[in-house]
Backbone as JSON, one array per atom type, in Angstrom:
{
  "sequence": "XXXXXXXXXXXXXXXXXXXXXXXXXXXXXXXXXXXXXXXXXXXXXXXXXXXXXXXXXXXXXXXXXXXXXXXXXXXXXXXXXXXXXXXXXXXXXXXXXX",
  "N": [[64.34, 137.23, 92.94], [62.68, 135.02, 93.37], [64.41, 132.9, 92.72], [66.44, 133.14, 94.73], [64.85, 132.82, 97.01], [63.99, 130.13, 96.71], [66.53, 128.89, 96.78], [67.56, 129.56, 99.36], [65.63, 128.46, 100.94], [66.16, 125.83, 100.71], [68.92, 125.68, 101.39], [69.97, 125.74, 104.42], [71.2, 127.42, 107.4], [73.38, 128.72, 106.2], [76.79, 129.31, 105.46], [79.55, 131.27, 104.59], [82.68, 131.91, 102.96], [85.05, 133.95, 101.33], [87.63, 134.48, 98.87], [89.65, 136.71, 97.31], [91.28, 136.39, 94.3], [92.39, 137.74, 92.09], [92.35, 141.0, 90.64], [91.88, 143.22, 88.14], [91.82, 145.99, 85.86], [89.7, 145.18, 84.17], [89.11, 142.52, 84.81], [88.28, 139.79, 86.97], [88.95, 137.42, 89.57], [87.81, 135.04, 91.74], [87.53, 133.04, 94.67], [85.27, 130.88, 96.34], [83.88, 129.33, 99.22], [81.3, 127.56, 100.65], [79.07, 126.38, 103.19], [76.22, 124.45, 104.07], [73.15, 123.14, 105.47], [70.62, 120.73, 104.78], [67.02, 120.34, 105.17], [66.82, 117.88, 106.36], [68.99, 117.64, 107.91], [71.44, 117.03, 106.74], [74.73, 117.91, 105.85], [76.54, 120.02, 103.55], [79.24, 121.03, 101.4], [80.14, 123.56, 99.2], [82.42, 124.43, 96.74], [83.76, 127.03, 94.81], [85.21, 128.49, 91.94], [85.51, 131.46, 90.32], [85.83, 133.38, 87.4], [85.9, 136.45, 85.62], [85.11, 138.77, 83.0], [84.86, 142.25, 82.8], [82.63, 144.83, 81.75], [83.17, 148.22, 80.49], [81.49, 149.78, 82.13], [81.49, 148.43, 84.5], [79.8, 146.26, 84.85], [79.22, 142.7, 84.6], [80.59, 141.04, 81.85], [81.39, 138.58, 80.85], [81.36, 135.41, 82.37], [82.98, 132.75, 83.95], [82.79, 129.67, 85.61], [83.74, 127.21, 88.01], [82.3, 124.72, 89.8], [81.87, 122.79, 92.67], [80.23, 120.34, 94.61], [79.98, 118.65, 97.71], [79.08, 116.15, 100.12], [79.4, 116.61, 103.66], [80.52, 116.04, 107.08], [78.95, 117.44, 109.97], [79.95, 120.8, 110.15], [82.77, 122.21, 111.92], [83.1, 124.97, 114.22], [85.34, 126.34, 113.42], [85.64, 125.94, 110.72], [84.18, 127.09, 108.14], [83.15, 129.31, 109.32], [81.03, 131.45, 111.32], [77.41, 131.62, 111.28], [76.74, 134.26, 110.57], [79.01, 135.41, 109.46], [82.61, 135.8, 109.33], [85.15, 136.47, 111.78], [87.57, 139.19, 111.59], [90.16, 138.07, 111.85], [89.91, 135.46, 110.99], [90.85, 132.36, 109.44], [91.83, 132.1, 106.01], [90.68, 130.65, 102.84], [92.83, 129.22, 101.66], [94.43, 128.75, 103.89], [92.76, 127.06, 105.29], [92.88, 124.84, 103.75], [91.24, 124.6, 101.55]],
  "CA": [[63.8, 136.99, 94.25], [62.18, 133.65, 93.43], [65.58, 132.02, 92.74], [67.06, 133.18, 96.06], [63.91, 132.24, 97.96], [64.11, 128.67, 96.59], [67.87, 128.51, 97.19], [67.75, 129.67, 100.81], [64.7, 127.55, 101.59], [66.85, 124.54, 100.69], [70.24, 125.77, 102.01], [69.79, 126.29, 105.77], [72.43, 127.72, 108.15], [74.36, 129.06, 105.17], [78.04, 129.91, 105.93], [80.31, 131.61, 103.39], [83.96, 132.6, 103.05], [85.52, 134.29, 99.98], [89.04, 134.86, 98.74], [89.92, 137.39, 96.04], [92.52, 135.95, 93.68], [92.96, 138.77, 91.22], [91.44, 142.05, 90.19], [92.54, 144.21, 87.28], [90.87, 146.98, 85.34], [88.49, 144.58, 83.58], [89.03, 141.08, 85.09], [88.27, 139.38, 88.37], [89.04, 135.99, 89.89], [87.39, 134.9, 93.13], [87.21, 131.69, 95.16], [84.26, 130.83, 97.39], [83.49, 128.05, 99.81], [80.23, 127.73, 101.62], [78.49, 125.18, 103.76], [74.83, 124.56, 104.48], [72.48, 121.88, 105.74], [69.25, 120.65, 104.28], [66.04, 120.21, 106.26], [66.99, 116.57, 106.98], [70.19, 117.7, 108.74], [72.63, 116.66, 105.98], [75.58, 119.07, 105.56], [77.22, 120.04, 102.26], [80.18, 122.13, 101.14], [80.3, 123.93, 97.79], [83.57, 125.26, 96.43], [83.61, 127.65, 93.5], [86.2, 129.41, 91.41], [84.85, 132.24, 89.28], [86.57, 134.44, 86.73], [84.99, 137.23, 84.8], [85.51, 139.98, 82.29], [83.93, 143.33, 83.09], [82.42, 145.9, 80.77], [83.66, 149.5, 81.0], [80.61, 150.32, 83.19], [81.65, 147.61, 85.69], [78.92, 145.1, 84.85], [79.83, 141.48, 84.11], [80.44, 140.77, 80.42], [81.55, 137.14, 80.69], [81.68, 134.75, 83.64], [83.27, 131.33, 83.91], [82.79, 129.15, 86.98], [83.89, 125.8, 88.3], [81.56, 124.55, 91.05], [81.87, 121.42, 93.17], [79.47, 120.09, 95.83], [80.18, 117.36, 98.33], [78.53, 116.02, 101.47], [80.39, 116.67, 104.74], [79.94, 115.9, 108.4], [78.63, 118.77, 110.49], [81.18, 121.6, 110.22], [83.16, 122.78, 113.2], [83.02, 126.43, 114.22], [86.54, 126.92, 112.79], [85.74, 125.65, 109.29], [83.8, 128.21, 107.28], [82.82, 130.48, 110.13], [79.71, 131.46, 111.92], [76.29, 131.87, 110.38], [76.68, 135.65, 110.13], [80.27, 135.91, 108.95], [83.85, 135.44, 110.01], [85.87, 137.59, 112.36], [88.65, 139.64, 110.7], [91.35, 137.22, 111.94], [89.57, 134.08, 110.6], [91.7, 131.81, 108.4], [91.32, 132.14, 104.63], [90.46, 129.35, 102.2], [94.1, 128.52, 101.5], [94.84, 128.31, 105.24], [91.87, 125.96, 105.67], [93.09, 123.72, 102.84], [90.13, 124.52, 100.6]],
  "C": [[63.35, 135.53, 94.38], [63.35, 132.66, 93.5], [66.19, 131.98, 94.13], [66.14, 132.6, 97.13], [63.99, 130.71, 97.93], [65.45, 128.18, 97.13], [67.99, 128.5, 98.71], [66.69, 128.92, 101.6], [65.34, 126.17, 101.69], [68.14, 124.59, 101.51], [70.14, 126.5, 103.35], [71.14, 126.49, 106.46], [73.62, 127.97, 107.24], [75.56, 129.78, 105.78], [78.94, 130.11, 104.73], [81.65, 132.24, 103.75], [84.45, 132.8, 101.61], [87.0, 134.63, 100.01], [89.23, 135.47, 97.35], [91.26, 136.93, 95.51], [93.18, 137.07, 92.9], [91.89, 139.78, 90.86], [92.27, 143.03, 89.37], [91.46, 145.15, 86.78], [89.59, 146.34, 84.83], [88.37, 143.07, 83.82], [89.01, 140.83, 86.58], [88.44, 137.86, 88.46], [88.79, 135.86, 91.38], [87.18, 133.42, 93.44], [86.21, 131.82, 96.3], [84.24, 129.43, 97.98], [82.33, 128.36, 100.73], [79.65, 126.39, 102.0], [77.05, 125.47, 104.13], [74.32, 123.17, 104.83], [71.1, 121.92, 105.11], [68.3, 120.41, 105.45], [66.07, 118.84, 106.92], [68.25, 116.53, 107.86], [71.47, 117.28, 108.05], [73.42, 117.93, 105.62], [76.31, 118.9, 104.24], [78.21, 121.19, 102.22], [80.26, 122.32, 99.63], [81.55, 124.78, 97.68], [83.42, 125.77, 95.0], [84.83, 128.49, 93.19], [85.52, 130.13, 90.25], [85.83, 133.27, 88.71], [85.6, 135.2, 85.85], [85.66, 138.4, 84.12], [84.43, 141.03, 82.54], [83.81, 144.29, 81.92], [82.98, 147.2, 81.32], [82.8, 150.11, 82.11], [80.65, 149.48, 84.47], [80.76, 146.4, 85.77], [79.63, 143.9, 84.22], [79.54, 141.29, 82.63], [80.49, 139.26, 80.18], [81.94, 136.55, 82.03], [81.9, 133.27, 83.4], [83.36, 130.84, 85.34], [83.03, 127.65, 86.98], [83.3, 125.59, 89.69], [81.52, 123.07, 91.41], [81.11, 121.34, 94.47], [79.87, 118.74, 96.39], [79.57, 117.32, 99.71], [79.66, 116.05, 102.49], [79.7, 116.31, 106.04], [79.67, 117.31, 108.9], [79.91, 119.58, 110.67], [81.48, 122.05, 111.65], [83.1, 124.29, 113.1], [84.21, 127.06, 113.51], [86.59, 126.68, 111.3], [85.41, 126.88, 108.45], [83.43, 129.45, 108.08], [81.41, 130.41, 110.66], [78.64, 131.76, 110.88], [76.32, 133.28, 109.8], [78.02, 136.23, 109.73], [81.44, 135.51, 109.83], [84.47, 136.66, 110.66], [87.04, 137.98, 111.46], [89.89, 138.74, 110.73], [91.08, 135.76, 111.57], [90.49, 133.63, 109.46], [91.02, 131.91, 107.04], [91.18, 130.74, 104.05], [91.75, 128.56, 102.05], [94.58, 127.96, 102.83], [94.01, 127.12, 105.71], [92.03, 124.73, 104.77], [91.98, 123.52, 101.83], [90.48, 125.18, 99.28]]
}
C-alpha cells in the first residue's frame, strides 16, 4: 500500500496500455507502456517488457524486466488512451510504434 501510494502521488493522470506477447503453461511475456505527469506538469512515458516463469500454483517464480523512461510532450488522446482505459478498438502498442 505504501509503495503504490508513493507511486501514484508522483505519477498523476496515469494512462496504461498492455500487450500480451506470449502465454504458455508456465511462462508469460507482456509489454506495457504508460504515461503520466508530475506535479510540475512534466509528462513521461515508461515502456516495459516483462517475462516470467510461473510456479504450478500460478504465482510468479522468476521475473525479468526491461524498463525505460523518457520525457515526452503532453500526450494526445490517441497515444496511450484516456485516464480510465482504452476503448476496445484502440490501437495496440505495435500499431502506435511503441
